[in-house]
C-alpha positions in Angstrom: 130.0 -0.1 66.3 133.0 3.0 66.2 133.9 6.0 68.3 133.3 9.2 65.7 136.4 11.6 65.9 134.1 14.5 65.3 131.2 14.1 67.9 133.0 13.8 70.5 132.3 14.5 74.0 130.3 17.8 76.4 129.6 17.8 80.0 126.2 17.5 81.6 124.9 21.2 82.7 121.9 20.4 84.1 120.0 16.5 85.7 115.8 17.6 85.6 113.1 15.8 86.4 109.6 16.4 87.1 106.5 14.3 88.2 104.6 14.2 85.1 105.2 13.6 81.1 104.6 17.5 79.4 106.2 20.0 82.5 108.5 21.8 82.7 111.5 19.7 84.7 113.3 21.0 87.4 117.2 20.9 88.1 117.9 19.1 91.0 121.6 18.3 90.1 121.7 15.1 90.1 120.5 12.1 90.1 119.9 8.4 89.7 120.2 6.7 85.8 118.3 3.3 86.4 119.0 0.4 83.7 115.6 -0.4 81.8 113.6 2.6 83.6 115.2 6.3 83.0 116.1 9.1 85.4 114.2 8.3 88.9 111.6 9.9 89.9 110.9 11.2 86.9 107.6 11.0 85.2 108.6 10.1 81.6 111.0 7.3 83.3 109.0 3.2 83.1 109.6 0.9 80.4 109.5 1.9 76.9 112.3 3.9 73.8 112.6 7.0 75.5 112.9 7.0 79.1 115.5 9.7 79.2 115.7 13.0 77.2 118.2 15.1 76.2 118.6 18.9 75.0 122.4 21.1 73.9 122.5 24.1 75.8 123.1 25.6 72.4 119.6 25.2 71.1 118.5 26.2 74.1 120.6 29.3 72.9 118.8 29.5 69.5 115.4 30.4 72.1 116.7 32.9 74.1 118.3 34.3 71.0 114.4 35.0 70.0 113.6 36.2 73.5 112.1 34.0 75.6 113.7 33.3 79.1 114.1 30.0 79.5 117.1 27.1 80.8 117.3 23.9 81.5 114.5 21.9 82.1 111.8 24.3 80.2 111.9 22.1 77.2 111.4 19.0 80.1 114.3 17.5 79.2 115.8 15.0 81.3 119.4 15.9 80.3 120.8 19.0 79.9 124.4 19.5 77.7 126.8 21.2 76.5 129.4 20.7 74.2 128.1 17.5 71.9 126.0 18.1 68.7 123.5 15.8 69.9 120.4 16.0 67.4 123.2 15.0 65.1 123.8 11.3 66.3 122.6 8.5 64.9 120.1 6.4 66.6 121.6 3.3 67.8 124.2 5.7 69.2 125.8 4.8 72.8 126.9 7.9 74.8 128.9 7.1 77.9 127.4 9.6 81.2 129.6 9.9 84.3 131.5 6.9 85.2 129.2 4.3 84.6 125.9 5.5 82.7 125.6 3.8 79.3 122.1 4.9 77.5 121.6 4.3 73.9 119.7 7.2 71.0 116.4 5.6 69.7 114.2 8.7 68.6 115.8 12.0 67.0 113.3 14.5 68.4 109.2 14.1 68.6 106.4 15.1 67.3 104.5 17.3 68.8 100.3 16.3 69.7 100.1 19.7 71.3 101.5 23.5 71.0 103.4 23.5 74.7 103.6 27.0 75.7 107.2 27.1 74.5 105.6 27.8 70.7 102.8 30.0 71.8 105.5 32.8 73.2 108.2 32.1 70.1 106.3 30.5 67.2 108.8 27.6 67.4 109.9 25.3 69.5 113.9 22.8 69.8 112.6 19.8 71.4 110.6 19.2 68.4 114.1 19.7 66.6 117.3 19.0 68.2 115.7 17.2 71.5 116.9 13.4 71.8 115.6 10.1 73.3 117.4 7.0 74.8 117.4 4.2 76.8 119.6 3.3 80.3 121.8 0.5 79.2 123.6 0.5 82.2 122.7 2.6 84.8 124.6 4.9 87.6 124.6 8.7 88.8 124.6 12.0 86.6 125.2 15.2 87.6 126.3 18.6 86.9 130.1 18.9 85.4 129.7 15.4 84.6 131.1 14.2 81.4 129.0 12.6 78.6 131.0 11.4 76.0 129.8 9.2 72.7 131.3 5.7 73.3 129.7 3.8 70.2 128.1 4.5 66.7 126.8 2.2 64.4 127.9 1.2 61.5 
């Protein structure tokens, strides 16, 4: 693996949780990423390949431009980022979040088996195309304002 020069780094702008899956999440400002689980207290956590979901603020801005009143957490993402081209990172890329947490991307986008409220309001949703999913390799604290950077991509 090598570190890319153009995909670089960004910021965590929101840390969001919800008790269940498929729900809008609330920005809680900070949390703990737990190795092999996900974000502590979140309904998506567990021993599977989609422990943590990430969506760029730039993707949310597309839905806002379509007239929706949406923001961080409304697409059920755990981490909302800014300044990092998430959806173009290859599977297997590794992201350092804050000082110590390490995520590995396992999936880009997802199939929505049921249309969410966002889709019915806008006729489209960015999460299936631009959201990414990861597992937590090394845990650590995460908070709004923390750096998030690409530290490795598959060769």
